[in-house]
Phi, psi and omega in degrees: 000356185288322178235120185228153174268166182300327182297340185276354180279069180256168178301315183297318180295320179296317180295322178295318180295321178294321177301317180293319181296316186277327193239347180287125181288344182280118185295322181295324177292323175300317181295321177298317180296317180300315180297317181295317181296326176295319176296322180297317180296329181280344185284153176299332180297340183298330177300336183261312186289340182298324181291322179295328180289344182266003181299149185300336183277359180273153178285157184305324181299320180288318178299321180296319178296323177298315178296319179296322179297319177302315181295318180298316182297316183290319187279330187243333186235040183301326186295338181263018172292126181303143181301139177080005184262000186298312183297318180291324177299315181297312183291320178297319182293317177298319180296321180293322176300318176295320180300320184259014183303328181264009175121173355297145187299320181299318180291316179302312182299319182293323178293322178295321177295320178297317178296319178299318179296322177298313179304314183292333179287326189243004175270138355264356190296309187260349179213067184296337182257031185303309185294308177300325179296318179294318178300317181294315183299315184277335179279322182268342182087005180291116182084356179230064192278344189280347189242152175280177187302311183293321180295319177298321180299315179295321179295317178300316180297325177294317178299313181298323182292320185278344182302303178295329179294319178294324177298323181293325189261339184291145182269100178221169180290159181298322181292320178294319178300317180296319179299314181292322178299318178294319181295317179291316180302327179293342180269000182300330180296336175272321186284320186301312180300323179297312181297320181294319179298317182292319185286337182267351179291124183297324184270005180292131179297154179302326181297321179293314181297322180295320178293325177297315181300320179295322178298316181301311180302318183293313184289335181288348174289352180270018179062043175290135181293138180301323183294340179272003184228016187300317182296319178297319180298317179299319179296323179296318177298322179297322182290348176296343178281344182264111189302323183287342179252001188302308184299316180293322178296321178298312181302318182292315180297315179298321179297317179295310184297325189280357177292116181303331182298341180300337184297341179284349185239072184300323180298318179295322178295317180297326178287337180283331184302311178300328178297320179289318180298329180293347180279355185298326180293317178296322178295315181301315180295320179299318179296315180298322183275358183070025180275087187292327182294315180293317178303315182299315182296316181292320176299322178301317182295313181298316182292321179300317180293313182293319186281318183289326189238025183304309183299314181299316182289325176296326182289344176274073189301326181294344182245031185300328181292326179298313181291324179299323178297321178294318178300317179295326177294318179294324177298321178293330175291322176299319184265023181306134187301150176104171181260131174284137001257012187280314184265334181206157180230009189269327191299328182296335180297332192272345193298319182292336178301321184290330172296312184299313181299315181298313180298318183290324178295313185286351178261359178284168176294164189303318184296310181289328178298318178298315179301310185287332175296322177296323183282316192259347176302313176299327180295320180291328173294321174298320180301317180301315179300316181296314182297320179291326176293319180291334180280349181298138172291150175288174176301151184305318183292334177278319186297326181293341180273351182288147176283165178299325180292319177298317181295322180292319177297321179294321178298314179297321179298319179294326175297317178297320177295318179301315179298321180295316179299318179300319181289320180297330179303327180298332179274317187268334175069200186303336179300330178295316178296320178299319179299314180295319181296316180299319181291320179295316178300318180297319180295318185282338183256358180274092182284336181291326181233086181306134185274157175281144181298330181298322181291319179295316181299319182297319179293318176297322177301320177298314177302311184298320180302320183280313185292338182297326187233349183250142178287110182254017184301332184262006179285136181274359182260347182298318177304319178295320179297316178301323178290330181281329187304314180297343180278345185277127177273112180282069186273014170217150182299318182298318179294315180299320178299315182293325175301314181295315179297324178294317178299316179300321181291342181260012184300318180295320178297318180297329179297329179267354182222060189298342180298337182277350183300325184295337178267337184267320183303318178302326179297317181290312183295327177297326183271347186302324179284359183273112183296335180289342180252021189307302186296310186291319186286313179297320178299316180297315181295319179299316180296320179296316180297324180287312187279326188251017191301329182287349182245008186265358185306317179296337184257359187301318182300314180296316182297315182293320181298310181295317182296317180296322179295319180295317180294323181294329184269001180053045182286320187258158177289164187305314181301320180290326175297322178296316177302317183298316178297323177298317177300318180292331175296316176300316183297309183296328182302331188257010174277169180288158182297337178284326184278327191303308186303314182296315183289325178295314180297320179299326182284316188269337185304313180302323182287322178293321177297318177296323179294321177299317180298314181294323181293334181281347182270154175297143179302135177205166180296334183284332180257357177294312183300315177299323178296312179299321180297312182293319176298324176296321177299315181295316181294325177295316179297314184287340181291338182241357183274099186227093181284340178293324177298323178293318179301320183291332184269347180290137177291321179247118182291150176292174187309324176202154177295137181295130180283152181308319183292341180264355181297125185300327178293319178299318180299316179297316181295321178296320180291327183267354184303314178301321178297317180296323178297322177297315180299315180299317182297328182273335188240029184306325186265006178260105185303321184295319180291316179299317177301319181294320177297312180298324181295323179303313183285323182294315179296319179296317182296318180296327181275315184284328184054242186288341175296345181284353191307324180298343185258356189299309184299314179299317184292320177302318179296317180295317179298319178301317178297315181301308187289328179294320183282321185203092183302124180223150183295330181298323178293322178292320180295322177294319177298319179300321178293321176298315179300314181303321187271320193241355188294339180270002181257125186304323184300339187247007178305310189300304181295324183288317178296319179299318179294315180299320179297315180298312182298318181295317180296318181294318180295323177300319179292328176297316179297322181292325181276340182121103187264004188302331182275004184231054182297328179291322178294317180298315179302311181295326178296316177299315181296323180298311182287333172298318179296318179298315180298326180282318187272320186210068184297336182289357172299332181281358174280343179277168179278347186291319185261124183265102181293333177300317180299316179297316181301309185287329172298320178297317179301315179295329182294336179294345180275353181285144179277343185289124182301314180301322179295317180294321178297317179297322179294318178297320178299317179301311184290327176301316181287317184298314182299328182293349181253020184291342179270323187264350177237107183305323182296323178292316179300318183295314182292328177289322177298322183281318188225023175298327179296323177297318177299314180298316180299318180295319179297312182293327177296319178291312182295323183265002182259224187257015180297149177301147184293340179294346181266350186301319180294328178292318175300319181298324179300316180294315179299321179296319178297320178293320180295324182282324192257338178214061185295327183299305182287333179299320179301315180294313182298317183303312184290323178295315183292316186281350175291338182300126181299134177073007180260137350275005183203147179288347180287341185276128176270170176300322180296318176305312185293318181295318179296320179299314180302311182298317183294315182296315184290333181283335190258105178235011183237312188264101181296322180297325178294320178297320179299319178294321179298315181292323176299315179298319177300316181296318180294317179297322179296328180269000181072027185250000182299129179089355178274168179294328177301321181296328180296332180265000189288000000 
């Protein structure tokens, strides 16, 4: 069945293939059948065999394939419809819809989609009366003789519903889509009365009304004016009382309300508001009855009206009370009783409305803004109270019964509330913090009525939400809050966590008010040994160490003692241990030069001793993780340990700048280098260990910069050993960092050039053996040589580095499917081409194989490469146009002369225009990108399509 002639696409052959597709247990045979059936649908014979597959004696699976084939033929292969067959196709298709009106539903829907596709192909030119003809055929039964009245009605509604849906999904040009939308929209005056008549009939079955509602939603995507649908909208609101139609009615109403075009009809919108407000009684009853579905649906309607048309309704100043009533209804939806998501699911719908209302108020002219601020400022203060109540944790005995999924949803919900509070602060300003502070103070000082921890936590959560992202340095209540925090008994994990997050959010404020550190640090350090507070407490301490490091010297001993004890006991998970080490790096950086060595050694010695012990053991899965963990601790510490930054900030410099050989981090690295060499020798083939080793040096190098110089020669040798034994991208990335920092210093030319030569030769051999399994190595190799070209291109003037090897590796890299690898390759060639004048080797390789590079680029741009790469290809072409325009002109014409290259969609005129445009443009890079985009679209046959508009 893999290779068939056209004569074999018979009904019997199709049925055999379908049998194989549906029932053969062999997957490869199913795939063969699938491929064959796709070919069958594309064949001209499909116009004939599809009708035989729809005969009543066929099973539904075969009938469905027949209906699908009809849709495929009409939508994709319209051009091979035999001449003179249009009328019979139309009448047969209408008759088949009638035949299957009573089912099976899957077959009926597919036939309706096929009929919709037919209408869209020939409307309005060849069938201008399509809609009235269909209405007549299904209402009178003319041409649809097999079905009774109600069945025909349902079939007609299915056809009407899928028509706009098919218009949305079919691939046509934007102008054609616009033409069809207008043609269909013009028929709404015929369709609307029919739908209204059906929906208002008392005896109409629920199935009919539900299909009507779907039709309304579908047709409103055609930009139908709200004023032309008022009666239907009223009927939809009436159907909200019918429980079996409630969900569909909600979808339809929301669909109507959400049409942006409604904003042109402010009067109609204002008349809709009372209809929505009238749902409050139904909402209240639903809440009382615990009917979450009904509550959710009504909230959706209120929010859709308020959010979509907020600006329009605000502009109707004379009707401000009407809109205020809607805002209050949405506020009640925000504050719906119960805990999300266990007791209710509606409140989350409303949060974005409050952003919209705030933005629209603040964008009005000054006069109306003043009016609405008077009205809505109190409402936003109420909103804050409501949000903090909704953010409250449930009682302990209830919370323990929640599932893990419920707890995660509640956590996400609180994040959304936090974002909303932060945004509301922009409207309410410092008065909001004062409001929260007064309430917190009242709770903590009311001894007569002991407060629940949930209420205290919610207020702190409010503070933290705002302080996390807003500058609160000028707030007069923060000192009071800092004073209150030590008074709070963190008698629940959730409250203790929020205390820590609040302290962390105030780290910048503490940096400007260091006198308060003595009251806050003990709270943090006391909680540090608690594993349940791992994330919040370690995060808070890290932020304090980062922001307040210049004022922590008096507290350094306490911080280091507690932190070392915590690290020794393995209390926290690995990521939090890394954060802690980063914080300690900030802390140690700001101590005096006399203190640093002793405290640094005290901190790292236990870990180095443990590393020595692990290194002496034979490699095993049990000791790999501890080795990686300890190396991670060291790299985290060294990533933030920067004594040079401290030297620069001191007003009075110390007696002398610390020399590289005296840098304590350098001393530690020198002492541990033999140990690291032992680890590397034993774990050469373990990528995770090698990555951890490279990270230690890379993080140190980025922080130390030139102070790292005593280690350069040793490190080059170590990287060479690593890469020779097992090429990995982490070794290349570390080399790139070395190149960036030291390649311009004469003292390090020799080891760095030797390392680059070794890496290039090894990578070349990887390409020769097959590099497909190493896209990360290839990507890093491209990035490394791009860095060399940028920092020290004259290295390629020596005999040591073979630019030819780099060039041909780059050409091969274009065959990789991974986008990051291709982007790195384009960057390399963009840089390389720019040196064709100053590096003879580059000029020579471009003279010999520049045409190959151009051919590879055009093949990528005009082929199946992701569109995100088109600009990268354009960058290389622009570099070629700027740096070697003479030969580029010759290459372009030679390459594009090849028939069908890079695509059969390209005409000679396309290619000639592309050549002229590229060669003309040597200044405007953005223009070249547009030229290459157009070339890519033309190569794919997409020029002028809607897809091209988004390209």
